[in-house]
N, C-alpha and C positions, 0 to 999 in steps of 0.2 A: 388962824384957828384950824382951818381944814388941813393945812400943811402939817401942823403938830399932830392931828389925829390920824393922819395917814402914816406917819413915820411907824407906829407900832405894828400896823398891818403889814407894812412892807418888810419890817424886821421879821414878823412871824412867817410871812410867805418865804423870806429868804432862808429862815431857819428850816421850814419845811423842805423847801428844795434842796438844801445841803443835806438833810437827813435822807431824802429819796435817793440822791445821787451818790451817797457815800458808799464805800466798798464794805464797811461794816454791815450796814443794812441789807445790801444785797446777799451777803454771806449768810446772814441770819435767816433771810427767807429761804435760801438755798438749803439750809440746814432742815427748816421745817418741812420743806418738800421732800427731803430725802426720808425724814422720819415717817412723812405720810406714805411715800412709796414703800417703806418697810412694812406698814400696816397692810397696805394693799397687796403685798406679796404673800404675808404670812396668813392673813385672813382671806379665804377664798371668796372671789367677788361674784355677785349676781347669782348667788344659790337661792333656791327656794326658801322662804321665810321659815318654814318649818324646820330646816336643817339648823338654822341659827337659833331656834328656840330649844331644839334638842341639845345644842351644844353649850348655850349660855343660860338658858332658863327664861321665862317669859319677860321678867323685868329688864334684864340687861340686853336681851335681844332687841326689845323695843327702844331703849336707850341708844344703843349702838346704831340702830336703824334711823333713829331721828338725826344722829350725828352724820349719817351719811357714809359710815364706815364700810357699808356693804358694797357701795359704789365709789370709792374714794376718788377716782381720777375724773369723775363728772360731778362730784359733789360742789356745791355753790362756793363752800369756803376755800376748797381747793382751787378752783378757778379765779377766786378773787386774789389768793396768794400768787397764783401764775400771773395775773395781771400786774400786781405790784412788783414782782420780779422783772417782768418785761419792761415796765416803766423805769424801774431803778436802774437796770442795766443800760437801757437807752439813754438815760440822762447821763450815766457814767461815761458812755461813748461820746455823747454830744459835748460833754464837759471837757473830756481830755483830748478829743481828736485834734481841735485847733492847737493845742500845746504840743502834741506828738508831731504833727505836720511842721510846725514851726522848728521843733527840736531836729527833725530831719534834715532842715536846710542850715541848721546852725552848727558850725564846726568849732565854736568857742575859741576862735583865733585871737580873741582879745583879751586872754588871760594875761596877768603880769607875769614876767620871767621869774620874779622872786617867789611866787606861789608854787613853782614846780618843785621846790624843795620840800613842800608838805606832803608830797604823795608817797606812797608806800614803796612803788617802783620807780626808781630815779637813777641816774647817772650823769657823770660829768667827764668830758674828755676834750681832745684837741684834734683838729684835722690839719693837715699841712697845707691845704688849699684856701683860698680866700672865701669869704662867705657866698659870693655869687656862684663860684664853681662848686662849692660844697652843696649849695642848694639844689643844683642840677644833679649832683651825684646821689643825694639823699632821696630826692623826688624819684629817681629811677629805681632806687632800693625799695621804697615804700610801695611803689606801683607794682613791682614784681613779687611783693609779699601780700598783695591783695589789699592795700590800704588806699582810701581816698583821701586827699590832702588839699588844703587850702593855705595860701601863703599871705602873710601880712607884713609888709615892709614898714619898718619902725626906724626912728632917727638913729638909734644905737644898735641895731641888728635886725634880724629876720626871725619871725615866728612861724613855725609850720605846725599847723593843726591837722591832724589825721584822724580818721574814725574808721571802724570796721564793725561789722554785725548790726547794722540799722534795722535788719529784718525783726530784731527782737522787739522793736516797737511796733512793728507791723503785726506781729504775732498777738500782741495784746489786743489790737483792735479786731483781728480776725477771731480770736477766741471769744470775746465778749459779743461781737455780732453773730457768731455762731449760737450762743445761748438765746439771743432774741429770735434768730430765725427758726430754731428748732422748737421753741416754745410756741410761737405764733403758727408754725405749721402744725404741731400737735393739736392746738385748739381748733384750727380750722377743719381738721379731719376728725375731730371728736363728736361726742353727743351734744356739746353746747351749740354747735352749728344746727343740728337737727331741731333742738328745742327752739332755737331762734326762728327756724323756718316754720315750725308749728305755730309760734305766736304770731308771725307775720301772715300766716294763711288762715289763722283761726282754727287749727286742727287740734284734736283731743287724742291723749293715749287710750288705747283699747285694752282693756282688762278683762274681757269676758272668756267664754270658753267655746267659741265657734270652731267647728271642725274644718271648714273650708273658707278660704279667703273671700269668695264671693259673698259669704254671709256678713262680711264686715262693711259697715257703711262708709260713705264718702267723708264723713266727718273725722275719719281716722286715716285718710290717705292723702299723702303728700304729692304735689305735682312733679312731673318730670323734670321741671326747671330748677329743682332743688339743687343749690350749688355744690353740697357736700353731703355726702352719706356712705354708709358701708352696711349692706343688708345681704340676707341669704335668700336664694331662690332654689326651690326643689322642683326639679323637672322630671317626671316619669318618662320612660321610653316611648318615642313616637307621639309626644305631646309638646306643647309649647306654653311657655309661662311669660308673662310681662310685668310681674309685680314682685317686688323684693319686700321682705319682713325685716323690719328694723327693730332689734330688741333693745328695749329701755328698761330701767330698774323696776318700773311699775307695770310694765305692759309691753305692748307693741304698737308700732305704727307701720302702715303699708306705704311703700314707695313705688310709684309708677315708674316705670322704665321707658325710655324713648324708642325701644325696640323689643321684640319678643325672642325668646331663646327656646329653640326646638332641639330636643335630644334624639338624634338619629339612632345612636348606638352607645352603649356603655361598655368598656373594655377593662378587664382586670386580670393581672398575672398573679400567680401565687408561688411562693416557695414550696419546696417538697413537704414542709410541715404543714402546710395550709395556710400560712400567713400571707396577707396581701403583700406583694412585691412593688407593684405599681398599678395605677389606674388612670384611665383617660377617657375623655367624652368626645365623641364626634357631634358637633353641633351645627345647626343652621341659624344665623341671625337674621331675622325678618325686621328690616327698618324701612317701613314704608313700602315703596314698591320694589325696593333692591333686597337681595339676599346675599348672604356671604356665608360660606362653609368654612369651618375652622375645627381644630382639635385643641381642646384644652386639657393640659397635663399638670400634674403637682409641680409647683414652683415654675410653670411656663404658662402665664396668663395670656389671655387674648385681650388686646386693646381695641376697642371700637369707638371711635368718636369721642375719645377722652375718658371712656368708662373701661375700667379693668374687670375682666371676668376670670376669676380664680376657681380651680378645682378644689373644693373644700373636702368633701368626703362623698360617700354614697349611702344608699339606703333603699327601702322597700317603696316601690311606687305603686302599690295596689295588687299584691299578689292574691291569688284566689286560693284559699285553703279548703281542704276537705278534712273535717276532724271527726272523731268518734268520741262521744260522751259516755264515759264508763262508770256506771254506778257502783260505788265501793261496797254498799250494803246488800247489794243484790238487785236484779232487774235486767231489762233488756237494753243493750246498747244502743245509742241514738246517734244518727249521722247528722252532721252540721256542715253546711257551707257558708263561707263568709269571705269578704275581702278586706285585706289589711287596711286599717284606717277607718273601718266602720264600726257600728254597734248594733246589737240586736237583743231581744228579750231571751232571757235564759232563766227559767223558773221565775221567782220572785226578785231576780236581780237582772242587771243589764251586762251583757258580755261585750267588752270592748277589744277588738282585735288590733293589736299594738304594732306587731312587727314579725318578720320572718328572717332568720339568718340561715344562709345555706352553708355557710363555711363557719365552723366553731373550732378554735384551736385550744386545746386543754393539755395540762401536764398529765400524761398517763404513764409515768414511770412506775414499774412494778416494784413493790416492796415485798421481797421473798419471804420477810418474817411474817407476813400477814397475807400470804397468798391464798390460802384457803379459808380466810375469815377466822372469827373467834367463835369457839364452841359455846353456845348459849349455856350448856351446863356448868361452864366455868365462869360465867359472868357474875360479878359481885353485885347483887341488886342495891347494895348500899352506895355504889359508885355511880356518877352521872356518865351517861353514855354520849359523851361529847363528840365521838366520832361520826355521829349520824345527824341526819337533818343539818349537815354542815356544807362545806364547800362542795360544788359539783364534782371536782376533782382533787380532793384532798389527799395528800400523801406525804410521808415523811422522807421519801427517797429523792435522789436527783432527778432533775427535770428531763422530761422526754416529751416534746410538743408534737401533737398529732391532731388531724382534723377528725373530729368525732361526728360529723355530719349535720343535718339541718336541726334547727329549734324554732320554737315560735313563742311569742310572748303575748299575754292578754291580761285584761283586768276584770274583775267582777265587782260590780258597784252596786251597793244596796240602796233602798229607797232614801236613806239619809244622805246619799252622795258619797258615803265613805268607800273607798276603792282598795282592794288588795291586788297586788301584782303577781302574775305567775310566769313561769319560764320553763317549758317542757322541751325535752329532747325527743327527737322522732325515732332514732335508732338506739340500741343498747350500746353502752360504753363500758369498756373493761378496766375495772379498778381493782387493783390488788387481786388479780387472778380472777375476779368474778364479773361476769357481764351483767350490767345493771341498767334499768331504765331510770332516767333522772327526772324528776318533777320538782321545780323549785318554786318557792313562795317568799314573799317579803311583805311587811305591812306598810313600810314607807319607802320612797326612794332613797332615802339616807342609809337604809339597812343593806346588808348583803343578803343574796338569796340563800335561803336554808333549802336543801335538797333532800327529798324522800327518795330513796335508792331501792328500787324494786328489781329483784333478780329476774333475768330471763330464764323461761324454760328450756326444755331440750330442743325445742324448735326456734330458739331465739326470739320468742315472742312473749307477751305480757299475760298470755291467756292463763298459764298455770298459776301465777301469783294472784291473779284477779279471781280465779275459781276459789282459791284458798281464803281469800280476803272475804268473799261472799259467803263462804261456807261458815267462817267464824262468826258472821253475823246471824247465822241460822240457829236457834236453840236445839232444834231436832238434830241437825248435823253435829252439834258439839256434843250432845248426849250420846249419840251413836259412837262417836270418836272416844269419847271417855271409856265406854263400856269395851269397845274394841282394844284400847290400850290396855285396860285392866285384864282382859282375857289373855293377852299375849304376854303381859308383864308378871302375872300371878306364878309363883313357883308351884310346881306340880305337888310338891310335898306340903304346901300350906294354902290349900283352897280357901280357907277361911278369911285370907287376906284380900280376896277378890272385891268384896263389897267396899272394904276401906279405901282400896285403890280407885275403885269407881267414884266414891264420894271426893276423894282427894283430886282426881283428874277433872271432875265436873267442876269443883270450886276453882281449880287454876285455870280452866278455860273460860268460867264465867268472870273471873276477875280480869283476865287478859283481854277478853273481848269487850269489856266495858259494860256488860249488861248489869253488873251490880252497881254502876255509878248512878248518881242522882243528878237531875238538872242543876246546874250551878257549881258542881264539883270542879275543883281545879285538876284533880286527877281522874281522867276519864277512862283509863284502862291501860293495857300494855304492861311493860315490864315496870313502870313506876307504880301501877296499882298493886302488883305482887310486892314490890319493895315496901309500900306504905302498909300493906297487911303484915309483913314480917316485922316491921318496926313497931306496929301497934299491939300484935297479939303474941308475939314471940319473945321470950326471955333473952337478953343480950347475949349470954353465953351460948345459946343454942342457934343464933340467928345465921352464923355461917353453915352449919351443917344443915339446917332446914332450907336455906337458900339454895344449896346445890341439889338437894333431893327434889325441891319443888320445881325447879328448872328442868331437872332430868325428866320429871313427870309431865311438865309442859311440853318440852321438846318432843317426847314420844307421843304425847296426845295429838299434837299438831301434825306429826308425820301421819298418824292414822287418819286424821281430818283430810289431810291431802290426798290419801289414798281413796277415802270415801268420795271426795269430790271429783277425782277422775274416773271412779266407777260409775258415778251418776251421769257423767257425760259420755259414757261408752268407751273410755280409754282404758288400756291395760294399765295395771299396777306399775308404779314406778319402782325401777330397779334400786336395790339397796347397794349402792356404791358411792365413791367419793363425789361424783358429780351430784348426785341427789342430796348427799350430806351437805355440800357447799351450797346448793340451792336452799335447803331447809334453814341452814344457819343465818343466811342473809335474809330469808323470808321471815324468820322470827323478829328480826331487829326492824325490817321495814313495816311488818304487820304492827308492831308496837308503836311506830312513829306515825302510820297511816291514821291511827285513832285520834291524832291530833292535826291531821291535814284539815285546813279551815274550809272545805268544800265537800259535799257528799259525791260529787261528780268529779272524775278525772278526765281531763281533755287530752286525747292522743292525736297527733298529726298523722293522717293516713297518706295524703298525697297533697300535692301543691302544683300550682302554674305560676312561676316566678315571674314578676314584672318589677325591673330595678328602676331606681331613680337616681339622678346625679344631683349632688348638693353643690350649688355654685355660691360664691361670694362675689357680688357685684359692687364696686366702689367707685365713687367718683372723688378723688382726693387732691384737691387743689393745693393742699399744703404738703404734698409729698415731695414736689420739687424743692420747696423752701427746706424741708428737713434735710434732703440729700445735700443741697448747698451748704446747709448749716453744718452738717457732718464733715463735709470737705473742710469748710473754714476752721472747724474745731481741731481737725487733725493737723492742719497747717500751722494753726496758731499755737496749740500745745507744743508741737515739735520746735517751733520758732522761739517760744519763750523758755524752753527746757534746754534745748541744744544749741542755740545761737545766743552768744554772749556779745553784748554791744561794749566795745573797747574804744578809748580815745588815747590818742598819743600826741604830745607836744614836743618839738625839737627847737630849741632857741640857738640861733647862731649869732655870734657877735664877733667882730674881728679883733685878733690878737694885738699886742703892743706893736710887733713888727710889720702888722698888716698884711703879711704874706699868708699867715695861717688864720684858723678860726677856732674859736671857743664854742664847745657844744655842750649844752645842757638838755637832758631828756626827762621826761615823765610819763608815766602811762597810768590810767585808771579803768575800772571794769564795773559794770553793774553788779556782778557778784564775784566775790574773791574765791579763788581756787588755785590749787598747786600748779596748774598749767599756765596760770598768768605770769608766774615767775619764769617759767621755761620760755614762754613767748617773748617776754621782755629780754631775757638773755640773748634769744635769737636776733632781736632787732638790734640790740646794742652790739652784738658781735658784727652784724652786717654793716652796721653804720660806721663804728669806731675802729674795729680790727681790720676792716677792709683796706684801711690806708696806714695801717701801722707799720 
């Protein structure tokens, strides 16, 4: 009864084993893995969740997240498929290895002589010597041609069985073993081992917002005995660190290192354009009571006690910044000092200093067609001014890369925790023939920076534009500028036009300054406010003419405002020349954009004390040697299977009727039929038969 019940189970187990060890099942798994790899390549991995929500929408972003598509290579289902592929390939190897080894020893010399006629490549001939002499001669010929042979003496003749290309079978084992080694090595060096270590040590992923590693508790820290990990270590100059940060899909885990890394000096070389050419770090490894000095370069890691230290990148290590907070609507500038990586109170918001970049390479090719900028009197208010608040170095000309000097980035975070990111350049940048200061802003990390371009004055400073911006916010200054413009623009023969010009100039400045905007209005001022006014209050057929007239009045009024602002600060009037015209052209556009700048204060970098840091990647990768060995075996196996053909040759020798000669029957087979088989068989046939013709 028990025997009968056990039979179905045995049959089921056998069928399952046959399925797992079948080539069809392994190829299916490999196809699934390839498709998954395509997903992991097309879909950017480990991005902030907000990026995926913006790209796919809340519903599908959540669905894809639950499927693990944002971390395909460490997703549980992907690891399960890898495990099945390893098992399947291992069973294939275990199942076929005994057969292959047995086949390597088998020359198949026991085939019947009559069966040789069934082969595609066959020949019949006669040799003038008896079978024993012919055997010796044929053996020498086969040995010279690289064949290994075995002889079987029979009652009616001699069977010679030869083979060449046995490495083809070895290639099968090497290629399949390589797949197993590469997959196992990849898993050993992946996040799966880190998660296993976390489970074994009872650790948790940290998803908080601590600014310093020291603020993260021990429950998020793995021991130095962790067998496999790959983490990042940021070390400022003249400091030392002994903890790596391991990035996981839902947070981070700290990894204690068995030694500390001290950064003595960071060295970087640049191309003439300012692009980094090479960088390296002089470090000291503190391992207990012993120290070791070394230099880590890109693609030249330092190996210490089985751990590899790679030069990953470099960044800021806590530079000291001296800033000026410039109020756009008027007021006294305020000096601010801070260290990169820290935060401080800034009005009703928090100011977070994120970084300092001393080298910035931008495309500053000159577009001669726009060298003097666009005359605002010729701007169609019905068109969008898409060239502004755009890329920091947007141009339609060919590329010319140059270092434009330092910049710094910061965030302003409100009480609700929402942050907006800023990136401001320290020095003016020449774009399209005009020197401008760039102040960038973006709402989310997924967005590109949009840059406010403020023209530099005759001294190369921001003071001229800032005076004009603050004067624009002053109603008394706007009124005085409107009257001054009307006085200069009224024809002597038509004095009655003066009051009308005053009213029109006042209206233009009021709309442009945003003073007429109400809280909550989408259009706050600038050129969009003038465009809205024309579209709302001017008949369509008159809009083009009114637009040009209104912009001409605005341009003249702003020039008068600029002169009044200089006069109030004790400066002489600006000269009426091309330089001033270019300044005013860019100023009008940037004043319009500045009304939409999301902060009432503009931060400008005054000076800094740079402190660099080096970003290292520290890895303990026990699977690396397996992957290297697997790669070597894969190369050997693929070449053996593709370029080595296993061929077998049989030569049957039988005595003729006169016993002084021998009858010869030959046949050859190959694992893959190809045109060179016929050529090879013809060569063997000629060597054996024609040699004694």
